[in-house]
DOKE-955659 format. One record per residue (C-alpha): x negated, y, z negated; residue in one letter. Coordinates in steps of 0.5 Angstrom, whole numbers, padded with zeros to 4 digits, always signed. Layout:
<sedrens>
XYZA ...
</sedrens>
This chain:
<sedrens>
+0038-0034+0019M +0031-0031+0019R +0030-0027+0013L +0023-0021+0013V +0023-0019+0007V +0019-0012+0007S +0016-0008+0000E +0020-0001+0001K +0026+0000+0005N +0024+0004+0009I +0018-0002+0012A +0025-0007+0013A +0029-0001+0017R +0024+0000+0021R +0021-0007+0023I +0029-0008+0024A +0028-0002+0030E +0022-0006+0032I +0024-0013+0032L +0031-0013+0035A +0034-0013+0041V +0038-0007+0041G +0040-0004+0035K +0040-0006+0028P +0046-0006+0023K +0046-0003+0016A +0050-0006+0011E +0049-0007+0004K +0048-0014-0001V +0050-0012-0008Y +0047-0004-0007S +0041-0006-0004T +0041-0004+0004P +0040-0010+0008V +0038-0009+0017Y +0041-0015+0020R +0040-0015+0028F +0039-0020+0033R +0033-0023+0036R +0031-0029+0040D +0037-0031+0040G +0037-0032+0032E +0041-0028+0026E +0035-0024+0023W +0035-0020+0017A +0031-0015+0014S +0031-0014+0007V +0027-0008+0003G +0024-0008-0004L +0022-0003-0009K +0014-0005-0010G +0014-0010-0016H +0021-0012-0017I +0017-0016-0024L +0015-0013-0029K +0010-0016-0034V +0011-0015-0041D +0009-0017-0048F +0014-0022-0052P +0018-0018-0058A +0016-0023-0063L +0010-0029-0065L +0012-0034-0069E +0008-0039-0074R +0013-0047-0072E +0010-0053-0074D +0002-0051-0075G +0004-0048-0067E +0004-0041-0064W +0010-0039-0061V +0012-0033-0056A +0020-0031-0057H +0021-0027-0051W +0028-0021-0050D +0032-0026-0046D +0032-0032-0052D +0026-0035-0048R +0021-0039-0051E +0014-0041-0048T +0008-0044-0053P +0003-0038-0054A -0005-0040-0056E -0009-0036-0060L -0015-0036-0063P -0016-0040-0069D -0019-0034-0074Y -0013-0030-0073L -0009-0030-0081A -0002-0034-0080A +0004-0034-0084P +0006-0034-0090P +0004-0028-0092W +0003-0025-0099P +0009-0021-0101S +0012-0017-0100P +0012-0018-0092V +0011-0012-0089K +0012-0009-0081K +0009-0011-0077P +0010-0018-0080F +0016-0022-0081T +0018-0027-0085K +0015-0033-0080G +0011-0029-0075G +0009-0021-0072V +0013-0017-0069D +0010-0014-0063L +0015-0008-0061K +0013-0004-0067T +0007+0000-0066W +0003-0002-0073K -0005-0003-0073L -0005-0009-0076A -0001-0012-0069S -0006-0010-0065L -0010-0017-0065P -0005-0021-0064Y -0003-0017-0058L -0009-0018-0055T -0009-0025-0054W +0000-0025-0054A +0002-0029-0048P +0004-0024-0041I +0010-0026-0038G +0015-0024-0032K +0022-0021-0031T +0026-0017-0027P +0025-0010-0026A +0029-0009-0020E +0036-0013-0023R +0040-0011-0016E +0035-0012-0011I +0033-0020-0014V +0041-0021-0013R +0041-0019-0006A +0034-0023-0005L +0036-0030-0007K +0043-0028-0005T +0040-0028+0002L +0036-0033+0001A +0040-0038-0001K +0043-0037+0007K +0036-0037+0010A +0033-0041+0014D +0026-0039+0014E +0023-0033+0010V +0017-0027+0012V +0014-0024+0007I +0012-0017+0011A +0009-0013+0005T +0003-0009+0004D -0004-0013+0006Y -0007-0011+0001D -0008-0016-0007R -0002-0011-0010E +0003-0013-0003G +0001-0020-0003E +0002-0021-0011L +0008-0017-0008I +0010-0023-0003G +0008-0029-0008A +0013-0026-0012D +0019-0025-0008A +0016-0032-0004R +0018-0035-0012G +0024-0031-0013L +0026-0035-0006V +0024-0042-0007R +0028-0042-0015E +0035-0042-0010V +0032-0045-0004N +0026-0051-0005P +0025-0053+0001D +0026-0046+0005V +0019-0045+0011P +0016-0039+0008V +0011-0034+0012K +0006-0028+0013R +0006-0022+0017A +0000-0019+0017R -0001-0012+0020F -0005-0006+0020S +0000+0000+0022A +0009+0000+0023I +0007+0001+0030T +0011-0004+0036R +0005-0007+0038G +0002-0008+0031E +0009-0011+0029I +0010-0016+0035E +0003-0018+0034R +0004-0019+0026A +0011-0022+0028F +0007-0028+0033S +0002-0030+0028E +0005-0032+0023L +0000-0033+0017G +0001-0037+0009E +0001-0032+0004V -0005-0032+0000S -0005-0035-0007D -0012-0033-0008W -0011-0026-0007L -0004-0026-0010A -0008-0028-0016Q -0014-0024-0017A -0008-0018-0016G -0004-0021-0021E -0010-0022-0025A -0011-0014-0025R -0004-0014-0027Q -0005-0017-0034D -0012-0015-0035I -0009-0007-0035D -0003-0009-0039L -0006-0011-0044V -0012-0006-0044W -0007-0001-0043G -0003-0003-0048A -0008-0005-0055V -0012+0001-0053L -0006+0007-0052T -0002+0004-0058R -0009+0005-0063Y -0010+0012-0061L -0003+0013-0061T -0002+0011-0069K -0009+0011-0071V -0006+0018-0073R +0000+0023-0070F -0001+0030-0070S +0006+0032-0067G +0003+0037-0062V +0000+0035-0055G +0001+0030-0050Q +0001+0023-0051P -0005+0020-0052R -0007+0013-0048S -0013+0008-0045A -0016+0003-0040G -0021-0001-0037R -0022+0004-0032V -0018+0010-0034Q -0024+0011-0040T -0030+0010-0036P -0027+0015-0031T -0026+0020-0037L -0033+0019-0040K -0036+0021-0033L -0033+0027-0033I -0035+0028-0041V -0042+0027-0040D -0042+0032-0034R -0039+0036-0039E -0044+0036-0044K -0050+0036-0039E -0047+0043-0038R -0048+0044-0045E -0054+0042-0046A -0056+0045-0040F -0061+0051-0042V -0062+0056-0037P -0068+0059-0034E -0068+0066-0031T -0073+0067-0025Y -0073+0073-0020W -0071+0075-0013T -0073+0080-0007V -0069+0081-0002K -0071+0085+0005G -0067+0089+0009T -0068+0089+0017F -0066+0093+0023A -0068+0090+0031S -0064+0094+0036D -0060+0097+0031G -0057+0091+0028E -0059+0089+0020E -0059+0083+0017F -0063+0080+0011T -0070+0076+0009A -0072+0075+0002G -0079+0073+0000H -0084+0067+0002V -0083+0066-0005T -0076+0065-0006E -0076+0064-0014R -0081+0069-0018F -0082+0067-0025K -0084+0072-0028R -0081+0079-0027R -0088+0083-0025Q -0089+0079-0020D -0082+0080-0017A -0083+0088-0019E -0091+0087-0016A -0087+0085-0009V -0083+0091-0010M -0089+0096-0011E -0093+0093-0005A -0087+0095+0000V -0084+0102-0002V -0084+0107+0002G -0086+0102+0008E -0081+0103+0015S -0083+0097+0020E -0085+0090+0019A -0088+0086+0024T -0085+0079+0027V -0091+0074+0025A -0088+0068+0027A -0081+0065+0030V -0080+0058+0030D -0075+0055+0033R -0072+0047+0033S -0066+0044+0035R -0063+0038+0031R -0058+0033+0032T -0052+0032+0027V -0048+0026+0028R -0041+0025+0027P -0038+0023+0021A -0036+0015+0019A -0029+0013+0020P -0025+0015+0015F -0024+0009+0008N -0019+0011+0003T -0025+0014+0000T -0026+0018+0006G -0020+0020+0006L -0018+0023-0001Q -0025+0027-0001A -0023+0031+0006A -0016+0032+0004A -0019+0034-0003A -0023+0039+0001A -0017+0042+0005E -0014+0043-0002G -0010+0037-0003L -0011+0032-0009S -0012+0025-0009P -0005+0023-0012A -0001+0028-0006R -0005+0025+0000T -0003+0018-0001M +0003+0020-0003R +0003+0024+0005I -0001+0018+0008A +0004+0012+0005E +0009+0017+0009S +0005+0018+0015L +0004+0010+0015Y +0012+0008+0014M +0014+0013+0020D +0008+0010+0024G +0003+0016+0025L -0002+0013+0022I -0005+0005+0021S -0005+0003+0013Y -0008+0008+0008P -0011+0003+0003R -0019+0000+0006V -0025+0000+0005D -0027-0001+0013N -0031+0005+0016T -0033+0000+0021V -0027+0000+0029Y -0026-0007+0029P -0027-0010+0036E -0020-0011+0038S -0018-0004+0036L -0017-0001+0043D -0019+0006+0042L -0018+0009+0049R -0010+0006+0048A -0011+0010+0041I -0012+0017+0045L -0007+0014+0051R -0002+0016+0045T -0006+0022+0042L -0005+0026+0048D +0002+0026+0047G +0000+0032+0042V -0001+0038+0047P -0006+0041+0041Q -0011+0035+0043Y -0010+0034+0050H -0016+0038+0053E -0021+0033+0048H -0017+0027+0049V -0019+0029+0056A -0026+0030+0055R -0026+0023+0051L -0022+0018+0056L -0027+0021+0062A -0033+0018+0059S -0035+0011+0061E -0036+0008+0056K -0033+0009+0048L -0039+0009+0042T -0036+0009+0034A -0041+0012+0029T -0040+0006+0024R -0040+0007+0017G -0043+0002+0011G -0037-0002+0010K -0035-0007+0013E -0029-0012+0012A -0024-0015+0016T -0017-0014+0012D -0016-0007+0015H -0018-0002+0020P -0021+0005+0018P -0015+0010+0017V -0013+0012+0023H -0008+0015+0029P -0002+0010+0031T +0003+0015+0033G +0004+0021+0037A +0006+0027+0031A +0010+0033+0032D +0008+0039+0029P +0015+0041+0029D +0018+0036+0025R +0013+0034+0020L +0013+0038+0014K +0006+0042+0013P +0003+0038+0009E +0004+0032+0012G +0001+0035+0019W -0005+0037+0015K -0006+0031+0013L -0004+0027+0021Y -0009+0032+0024N -0015+0031+0019L -0014+0024+0021V -0013+0024+0028A -0019+0029+0029R -0023+0025+0024R -0022+0019+0029F -0023+0024+0036M -0029+0026+0032A -0033+0018+0031T -0032+0018+0039L -0035+0024+0041S -0041+0026+0042E -0047+0029+0037P -0047+0037+0036A -0054+0040+0037V -0056+0045+0033I -0062+0051+0034E -0065+0053+0028G -0069+0059+0028T -0074+0061+0023K -0077+0069+0023V -0083+0071+0019S -0083+0078+0018L -0089+0082+0014E -0089+0088+0011V -0096+0091+0008D -0098+0084+0007G -0092+0081+0004E -0089+0075+0008T -0081+0076+0008F -0077+0069+0011V -0070+0070+0015T -0067+0064+0019R -0061+0062+0023G -0056+0057+0026D -0054+0058+0032V -0049+0051+0035L -0051+0050+0042V -0048+0043+0043V -0041+0043+0040P -0040+0036+0041G -0036+0033+0036F -0035+0040+0032R -0031+0043+0038S -0025+0037+0035V -0027+0036+0028Y -0029+0043+0025P -0028+0041+0017Y -0034+0043+0013G -0037+0046+0018A -0042+0053+0017K -0041+0059+0021K -0046+0060+0027D -0051+0065+0022E -0055+0070+0030E -0061+0073+0029L -0062+0078+0033P -0068+0077+0038A -0074+0078+0036M -0081+0076+0040A -0088+0074+0035E -0092+0080+0035G -0087+0085+0035G -0084+0090+0030T -0077+0091+0026V -0075+0097+0022A -0075+0095+0015F -0071+0098+0012L -0072+0097+0004G -0072+0091-0001A -0067+0090-0007A -0070+0086-0014Q -0065+0081-0018E -0065+0077-0024E -0061+0071-0023K -0061+0064-0028Q -0061+0056-0026T -0054+0054-0026Q -0052+0048-0030P -0050+0042-0026P -0043+0043-0022A -0037+0039-0026R -0034+0034-0022Y -0028+0036-0016S -0023+0031-0016Q -0025+0028-0008G -0032+0029-0012K -0030+0025-0017L -0027+0018-0014I -0032+0018-0010Q -0036+0017-0016E -0031+0012-0019M -0032+0007-0013E -0040+0008-0012K -0040+0006-0020R -0035+0001-0019G -0029+0003-0022L -0022+0002-0020G -0019+0001-0013T -0017+0004-0007K -0011+0004-0008A -0011+0005-0016T -0017+0010-0017R -0012+0017-0015H -0007+0014-0019E -0013+0014-0025I -0014+0022-0023V -0007+0024-0024Q -0007+0020-0030R -0012+0023-0034L -0008+0030-0033Y -0002+0028-0034D -0004+0026-0041R -0009+0032-0042R -0015+0030-0042Y -0017+0034-0036I -0015+0040-0034V -0017+0045-0027N -0020+0043-0021D -0026+0042-0022P -0024+0037-0028A -0025+0039-0034E -0025+0036-0040P -0021+0038-0046T -0023+0038-0054C -0018+0032-0054L -0020+0028-0048G -0027+0029-0050I -0026+0026-0058T -0022+0021-0055V -0029+0020-0052I -0033+0021-0057D -0030+0017-0061A -0029+0010-0058L -0037+0011-0056S -0039+0012-0063A -0034+0005-0065F -0034+0001-0059A -0038+0005-0054D -0038-0002-0049R -0031-0001-0047I -0033+0007-0045T -0038+0005-0040T -0038+0003-0032P -0042-0004-0033E -0037-0007-0037M -0031-0005-0032T -0035-0007-0026S -0036-0014-0029E -0028-0015-0028L -0027-0012-0022E -0033-0017-0019S -0030-0022-0023E -0023-0020-0020M -0026-0021-0013D -0029-0028-0014A -0022-0029-0016I -0020-0027-0009A -0024-0031-0005N -0023-0036-0009G -0030-0038-0014R -0027-0037-0020A -0020-0038-0024D -0016-0032-0025R -0014-0036-0032T -0022-0035-0034D -0023-0028-0033V -0016-0025-0036V -0018-0029-0042E -0027-0027-0042H -0023-0020-0041S -0018-0020-0048R -0025-0023-0051K -0028-0016-0049L -0022-0013-0052L -0022-0016-0058D -0029-0015-0060E -0028-0007-0059A -0022-0007-0062M -0026-0011-0068A -0030-0005-0068Q -0025+0000-0068L -0019-0003-0073L -0024-0001-0079P -0025+0005-0076R -0018+0008-0075A -0018+0013-0081G -0024+0018-0078E -0022+0016-0071V -0014+0019-0072G -0017+0025-0076E -0022+0026-0070L -0016+0026-0066L -0011+0030-0070K -0017+0036-0069N -0017+0035-0062A -0009+0036-0060A -0009+0042-0065V -0015+0045-0062E -0012+0044-0055D -0004+0046-0057A -0007+0052-0060R -0005+0059-0056I -0006+0065-0060G -0005+0067-0068T +0002+0067-0072C +0003+0075-0072P +0007+0074-0079R +0003+0070-0083S -0005+0069-0080G -0004+0061-0078H -0004+0058-0072D +0002+0058-0066L +0001+0052-0063L +0005+0049-0057V +0010+0043-0060K +0014+0037-0058S +0022+0038-0060S +0024+0031-0063P +0031+0032-0061K +0031+0036-0054T +0023+0033-0052K +0022+0041-0049G +0016+0045-0051Q +0016+0051-0055F +0011+0055-0060V +0010+0054-0067G +0006+0057-0073C +0003+0052-0076A +0005+0055-0083G +0011+0051-0081W +0016+0050-0086P +0014+0056-0090E +0013+0060-0083C +0018+0058-0079E +0016+0063-0073V +0018+0060-0066T +0018+0062-0059Y +0021+0059-0052P +0016+0057-0048L +0017+0059-0039P +0018+0053-0034Q +0010+0051-0031G +0004+0051-0033K +0002+0053-0041V -0005+0056-0041E -0007+0062-0047P -0009+0069-0046V -0014+0072-0050E -0012+0079-0050E -0006+0080-0055P +0001+0083-0052C -0002+0091-0051P +0006+0093-0053V +0007+0088-0060C +0001+0084-0061A +0004+0078-0060T +0000+0073-0057P +0001+0072-0049Q +0000+0066-0044V -0002+0065-0037R +0004+0062-0034I +0002+0057-0026V +0009+0056-0023Q +0008+0052-0016F +0007+0056-0010R +0009+0062-0014R +0003+0068-0017P +0001+0067-0024P +0004+0071-0029L +0001+0074-0036V +0009+0073-0041R +0010+0076-0048C +0012+0070-0052L +0016+0074-0056D +0023+0074-0052P +0025+0081-0055N +0018+0084-0052C +0020+0090-0049A +0015+0087-0044T +0020+0082-0043N +0027+0086-0043V +0029+0088-0036E +0034+0092-0035P +0041+0089-0033P +0043+0090-0026I +0050+0091-0023D +0051+0088-0017L +0058+0089-0016G +0064+0086-0015E +0066+0079-0017C +0069+0075-0011P +0073+0070-0014K +0074+0075-0019C +0077+0079-0014A +0081+0073-0011E +0084+0071-0017E +0087+0079-0019G +0083+0079-0025R +0080+0086-0027E +0073+0089-0030G +0070+0082-0025G +0062+0085-0024R +0056+0081-0023L +0050+0082-0028V +0043+0081-0026G +0039+0080-0033Q +0034+0076-0036R +0035+0071-0040S +0031+0073-0049P +0030+0065-0050R +0028+0062-0044T +0025+0068-0040L +0029+0066-0035K +0033+0072-0029R +0040+0069-0027F +0047+0074-0025V +0053+0072-0029R +0060+0075-0028C +0063+0079-0034V +0068+0075-0035N +0065+0069-0034Y +0069+0065-0039E +0074+0065-0036E +0071+0065-0028C +0065+0062-0029K +0061+0065-0024V +0054+0065-0025S +0048+0064-0020Y +0041+0064-0021P +0036+0069-0019L +0029+0069-0015P +0024+0069-0023Q +0019+0074-0019S +0018+0080-0015G +0023+0087-0016E +0031+0086-0014I +0034+0091-0010Q +0041+0093-0008L +0044+0092-0002T +0050+0095-0003G +0052+0089+0002E +0056+0082+0001K +0055+0076+0005C +0060+0076+0011T +0059+0068+0009G +0061+0067+0001C +0063+0075+0000G +0057+0075-0006A +0052+0080-0006P +0046+0081-0002E +0040+0083-0005I +0032+0085-0002V +0028+0082-0006V +0020+0085-0006Q +0014+0080-0007T +0007+0080-0004R +0009+0077+0003R +0014+0082+0004G +0021+0083+0002P +0026+0079+0003W +0034+0079+0004R +0037+0073+0001I +0045+0072-0001C +0046+0071-0008I +0050+0065-0008D +0046+0058-0007P +0052+0055-0004A +0054+0059+0001C +0055+0056+0007P +0053+0061+0011T +0045+0059+0008R +0040+0054+0012P +0040+0046+0010P +0034+0046+0006A +0033+0040+0011E +0034+0041+0018G +0037+0036+0023A +0035+0028+0022K +0026+0029+0023G +0026+0036+0023G +0022+0040+0018R +0024+0044+0012K +0028+0052+0014T +0028+0057+0009S +0034+0060+0006S +0030+0066+0006R +0030+0071+0011R +0025+0077+0013R +0028+0084+0011A +0028+0090+0016K +0023+0094+0015R 
</sedrens>
């Protein structure tokens, strides 16, 4: 049997479908899906992992035995441990306190005193997915050959190397080959399996070095920031060798903005008309530094009604198509279309697994000569929206693609590999696929030509200038409209002619501070400074949002985010700089190229961290106080109406949920529930009861401003009688009425029968929009039907989400989501 090992189950299934003669048979080994099929007269099996099936971790305990350090692991293993001689060793002075034990150091206990030992602790691997490991070993025992078919990058190579190690634990002599591909399409998979190679140990070790370094840095710095002072409010605190310098970029930009001193200037714009068509032109002096100079222009042209066309200059400029997409380019372009980098990569991974685009984690911006550009165009011809553009390109005698500045040999730039159907993709999937497909066609298209016109107008000696741009040769713009400016066509004017002057206006303005980083720009800046990799940058940015170090897009640092950087910069500046991280990235590249040893690189990173901790640990008290104040500031919602203390967003240790509580607790016990969604403070208190208000931002819903007090009149809605309870009526129970109401505790709207204790009938209601009764019952389940007035119009719905007549959340296999609502007839 030949065993194919893929990174995910969906890839295992797709590869089996491509390689099989006939249809693969799906079964399970223990709880893991396996796809069996025949090919070339042989039995094959394809199994998918779940990414890293082995996890890295530290030992539970370090002990000193016979003068040597020994690591004790959770699975009762014991291994040697090498720690620097300058670290203190037992016996410890009495009394022994955590994290110290009689003979060593407990690493599971989060204590500041254990961090120097954690910095140098050995790293081990244990199964993260025990059932998958069990299934893989069972299959490997019967395998005559194993083919690793994980993603072709460092992470994929490391996952493949780990799988190879597990296979050889049970079948030491089995041949293990490597299939490398850039798309899950029939042609690419067939080629990859006909050109099998070996697993690259250098590439795997580079991935393992990154895994080890990120574990050590993340664990040590996160424990430090968490334990220096627990304030009881805010989000978990973390840091890392890439995360921290990235946050510093955002914080430094914010400080630039705060230090920016705006300069006032004045502009003068005139309004003109030619052949009845009005247009504006700015004074040739774009910015007047003195008000009196602008006023002098206004005085000079007052009362004038005609302008002379002093000059008409026309020129043409050529705009070349952009380079092919690599990961950073794709994320930046998608961010401009409203998709965050993290969301972009999730969608791109799905499109790749479905065989619609090539591998999305690439640095390359040059199509290799082996890539059949015409074949890809013929594939795109299967999408009706592209037929005209494809026909134009295929009619060309020669296809010449643009080239970017990065050329690599592992994967081609991101490009379409299959014909997508917009009716079978989710809207966000089609949006990203359309972007990739159009970018590919644009890279093969002719340049665009823009004709620019500059007109100078004289009004009593004062010169005004207007400009217009018109696309005269569409070129690539016909297929790739993203980022294009609208035509600004001027009315026809001839030099020496006259136009009507309708007056001028003076405006006072100020220079603007440097812009904050949008997510797309931040990803590009990270790449420029060598922070992270194509596969990790979007995860780093998302983690900064998750930790509440930054908010909004463009990214704005919170008080906590600024304080983390200020504290680390003050006491261990080097770990916040891109230079140190970039240095480690270069060393990991050297491992991948066989020029450096993994052990040496990891040890170097530990030394850098050790130096930083030697500076940070003595200042733990100062850092802790700074973080506490910052966390409180970010958690502040308003002022307690009873005690005057701050109202803070707090976390419940029992439910892990969040609520608003008074900072004066326990003397003041004022608390309020928090509605679901992102909550932002509002400056103005409630106009009815003076309690602070919050702005609630929920996915795909308009933001709502609500008073925190659930008993406030603004939150209380009169109950709505929706009619007879269908279950009570069926069971002959009297008095069963369905009543719509809002919970005073959670502020959620719902429907509940007055006989709820007996019939248990309850339904959710839309959380926003006016509810109107129809007096009609659903023909499918007997529940009431209502009309909900929303911004997009009225919608008629059955209130029972389990109604059998409601359309399913997902359509048929491969179908798009269908709405469970229908627009009400007006």
